N, C-alpha and C positions, 0 to 999 in steps of 0.2 A: 504493500500500500504506500510505502514511502517514495517509490520511484516517481510518480507523477508530480509530487511536491518538490522532490529534489531537482527535477528538470526545470521547474519554474525559475529557479535561481541561477540558471546558467547564463541568462542575459545580464550584462554588466549593469550595476546600479540597483538591481532588484532587492538585494539584502538591505541596502542603505535606506531606500524609501519605505520598505516594509517596516523596519525598526522605527523610523521617524513617524510613520503613520500610526503604528501601534501606540506610541507615546501620545501623539496628538489627539487621539480619539478618547482618551481616558477622561478628560474634563467634562464631556457631555453627561455621562452617567453620574459623575460626582456632583454636578451643579444642582440638579433638581432636588435631590434629597438633602444636599448641603444647605440650600436655602431654607427648607423646612426645619432642619435641625437647628440652624442658627437662629432663625426668627422665633421659633417656639421657645427657645431658651431666653432670648433677649426681650421679647415682647409678651411672652406668656400666652400666646394665642395661636392655636393650630389653624383656626379659620383664616387668620391673616397670612400665616405661613403658607397655607395651601393655595390661597389666591395669588400670592406673589410668585410661587413656584409655577402655578398654572400659566401665569403671564409669560414667564420665561419659556415654558414648553410650547405654548401656542405661537409665540413670536418666532421661535425657532422653526416650527412646522410651516409657518407661512413665509418666512423670509429666506430660509436656507435654499429652497428651490430657485428663488430669484438670484441669490448669490451664486449658485452653481450655474445659472444661465449666463451670468457675467463671466464666470470662469471659462465656460465654453467659448465665449466671444473674445476674451482678452488674455486668457492664460491663467494658470493656477497661481503663479508667483505674484503677479500684480494684485489680483483680487484677494488672495489669501491674506496678504499683509494688511490691507485696509480693513477687511472684515474682522480679523483677529484683534486689531487695535480697538475697534468699536466694542467688541465683545469684552475685552479685558477692561476697557474703561467702564463698562456696565458692572462688571464684577467688583471693581474697585469702588464704584459708587455704592453698591450694596454693602460692601464691607464697612466703608466709612459711615454710611447712614445708620447701619445697625450698631456699630460701636458707640456712636455719639447719641443714639436714641433719637434720630431725626424723625420728622413727621412721616406718616404712612405713605403719602403720595410719592415721596422721594424714593421709597423702596420699589415702587412700580416702575419708575423711570429707569432705575438701575437694572431691573429684571428685563425691561423692554430692550435696553441696549445690549445686555448680556445675551439675549436671544439672537443676535447677529452672528453667533458662533457658526463658522462654516462647517459644512458636512464633510468631515475628513474621510469617512468611510466611502462616500461617493467618489472622492478624488483619488483614493487608492484604487478603487475598481476601474476608474477611467484610465489610470496608468497601466494596469494589467491589460485592459482592453486594447489600448494603443499598441502594446507589445505583441499581443497574441490574438488579435481579432480574427475570427474565422478558423482558429486552431482548437483542437481538443484540449489543449492546456488551459484554455480560458475557464472551463468548468472547474478545474482543480483550483485555479486562482480565486474564483468567486467562492468556492467552498472554504478555502483558507481564510478569506476575508470574513465570511460569516462566522467562522469559529473564533476569529480574533474579536469580532463584535461581541460575541457571547462572553469571552474572557474579560473584556473591559467592563461588561455589565455585571460580572461576578466580582471583580476586584474593586470597581469604582465606588458603589454605594457603601460597602462595609468600611472602606478606607475613609470615605467622607464622614460617615457617622462617628467613627473612632476618633478622627482628628477633632471634630466639633465637640464631642463629649469629654474626651480625655485631655485635650490641649487647651483649646479656646473655641468659643462658638464660631468665630470667624475663620478659624484655621483651615477648614476644608476649602473655602472659596479662595483663600490666599494661595493654597497649594494648587488648586485647579487653574488659577490665573497663571501661575508660574509654569505649570506643565503645558498649558495651552501655548504660551509664548515660546517655550523650548521646542515643542513638537512642531508648531507651525514654521518656526525659523529653520528647523532641520529639514522639513519637507520642502520648503521653498528653495533651499540650497541644492536640492537634487534636480538640476536643470536637464541633465541628459535623458531622464526618463519622463520628463513633463510632456504631456500631449501638446501638440502645437495648437495655438489659438485658431479658432474657426470664425472669422468675421461673418456676421449674418448679412450677406449681400442681398439675398432675395427676400421678398416679403413673406414667402411661405415659411422659411426657416427662422425668420425673426419672431414668429409667434410661439407662444409657450406650448410645449409638448403635452401639457395637461389637456389640451383640446383634443388630443387623440383618444379615441374610445378605449383602446387597449391600455393606455397609461392610466386613465381614470379607473378602469376596472381593477387593474393590478394594485393601484394605490388603495382603493377601497378594501381589497382583499387583505392588504397589509394592516389596515386599520382594524379589521375584524380579528386577525391573528394577534395583533397587539393587545386587544381587549382580553383575549385568553391569557396572555402572559401577565398583564397587570392584575387580573383577577386571581390567578394562581399565586402570585406574590403576596397579595394582601390576605387572601383567605387561608393560605398555608400558615401564615403568622398567627392569625386569629384562631385557627383550629388548634394549633399547638398550645396557645395560651389557654384555651378552654379545657385542655387536658392537663393543665398545670405543668407543661413541658415546653416553655417558650424557647429554650435553647435549641430544641429539636427542629425549629423552623429553618435554621441555616442548613441542616442536613437535608431537609426536604427540598429546599430551593437549589441546593447543590446537585441533587439528583436530576432535577429538571435541566439544569445547564449541562450536566455531564451527558445526558441522553441526547441533547441537541448537538453538542460538540462532536461526540463519537459518530453519530449518524451523518453529520456534515462532512467529516473527514472520510468516512467510508464512501459516501455518495460521490465526493469529488474524485475518488480514485477509480470509480466505475466509468466505463465508456458505453453508456446506454444508447441504443439505436432508436428507441421510440421517439416520435415527434414531441417537441416541447409541449404542445397543447395537451397531448395525452398524459405526459408526465405531470403537468400541472393539475389535471383533473384527478389523477390518482393520488397526488399529494393532498389535495383538498378533501377528498373522500376519507383518506386515512387520518388527517388532522381532525375532521369532524368526529369520526368514530372513536378516536382516543380521548375525547372529552367525556364520553359516557361513563367510563370506570370511576371518574371522580365522584359520581353520585353515590357510589357504594362504599366509600371509605368509612372505616370505623376506628382506625387506630393510626398512629404515626407510621408504622411500617407499611400498612396498606396505602396510606397517602403517598409515601415516598415511591412505592411501586407504580401507583397510578400516575403520579407526576412524571416519573421517569419515562413511562410509556407515552404520555402526552408530549414530551419533548422530543421524541424520536423523529417525528416527521416535520418539526418546525423548520430546522435548517435546510433539509432537502427542498421543501416547498419554497422557501425564500430564495434558494439558489436558482431554482427553475424560473421564478418570477424575475430575478435579476437578469438571467440569461435571455428571457423573453424580451425584456426592455432593451437589452443590447442589440437584439436582432430586429426590433420594431422601430425604434426611433432613428432619425437621421444621425449620422456620425457626429455632426457638429452640435447636437443637443444631448449627447450621451450623459454628461455629468448631471444635467438638470433632470433627465428622466430617472436616473437612479436615485437622485435626492428626493424626488416625489415619493418613491416607495419607502425610503428610510424615514421621511417626515411622517408619512401615514402610519408607519409602525410606532413611532414615538407618540403620536396622537392617540392611537389605540391603547397603548400601555397606560398613558395618563388617564384616559377615559375609563378603562377597566378598573384601575386602582381607585378612582373617585367613586364610581357607581357601586363597586363591590364593598367599599368602605361604608357607604350608606346602608347597604343591605345588612352588613355585619352588625352595625350599630343598632339598627331598627328591628332586625329579626334575629338572625343567628349566623354563625360562621358557615354552617352548612347551606344556608340560603344563597351564599355567594357562589356556590358551585352551579346554581341554576343559570347564572350569568355566563359562565363558561360554556354551558350547554347551548344557550341561546347564541353566543358568539360562534360556536362551532357550526350551528345551523346556518348562520350568516356566511361563514366561510364557504360552506358547500354551495349556497345559492349564488354567491358572487363568483365562486370558482366555475360553476356551470356556465355563467354568462361570459366569463373570461375565456373559457375553453371554446365556446362557440365563436367568439370574436377572433381569437388567435387561429383557430382552424380555418375560418373564412379568409383571414389574411394570408395564411400559408397557401391556400388554394389560388389566391389572386395576389401574388407578392407585389405587383405594381401599385396596389392600393396603400401599402404600408406607409409610405412617406408622402403620399399625395392626398387621397381623399380622407384618410384618417385624421389629418390635421384640421379638417373642417367638419369632422363628425360631431 
């Protein structure tokens, strides 16, 4: 299984930009939870902390595709530096306002600016695509990136909470700002592997790819899958607390991440011959089916097994979705297209966490699992629509970059 991944790094510069990108993407999962932990301690209000964190997440979801659009047009180096400067300014604003007990409105301004954080994951995938577009190695590259995303979401939140609780409430955002500066600078310095800028000369290519039906459907699919992830995170913690075993929640969440990481690595090493639209349909069917066992859990071990199974098909489905984007959107809009999917995933995670939290507070931890089941049904419904659209595009490839932009 190691051979496809070893081959990825034969191209010069790949190790350097992979390491830089791995560092640069850590601040994103650190920031949302870091804001909540910091403000809940400083202001004593989880409601305020949640609203400020939601401002950051929603700004990131809306702005990051626009930043990536500029990246496609002007190059990663130029846009990355400006976006990073704005985001770091926002983080420093949040840190300062929290430390000095500034008015609430100033916190929202800081969160808004912090949300200009560029989508590092999309930029890394764009570099791999520029190197290996049309080659079997690209699936392995996307698999590796998905696993790295999982790793940062495993490491980032606990690191953030630990710094805020054990060092100082603002410590997590200070570290996130420093890592963002370091990672963005290191990635910007990798000029040899940077995809060339693609000036949008035609009116067709100057329009956002979210106008494409396939991009909209795949983005909605990521939102639904994100709801499952956000729900599993919150409900697992609540379920463990109900059983007076709060520490076991970390074991359960690790099982979910391990399942996704292992399946992603295995999937990337395979050379499947089935068409992408068929792989996507099978992935969504499996993702939906694996939410059902969550309804039957009675103990921590059974929850861990159910969550492990639920995570097995997350990474492969996301890899297929990313590959579908790479083949659907015009080359000069690739970073933007990938960013829409990643933004949709983040919105889904935030939505799932918020709604499941309400269900847990008002009903019970077990009630939160019904949200996972509902999100699984949404995954299947959207997956069917995406399958039909991608199949139609595969049968009439000339439509992919023409009529789909006006769909």
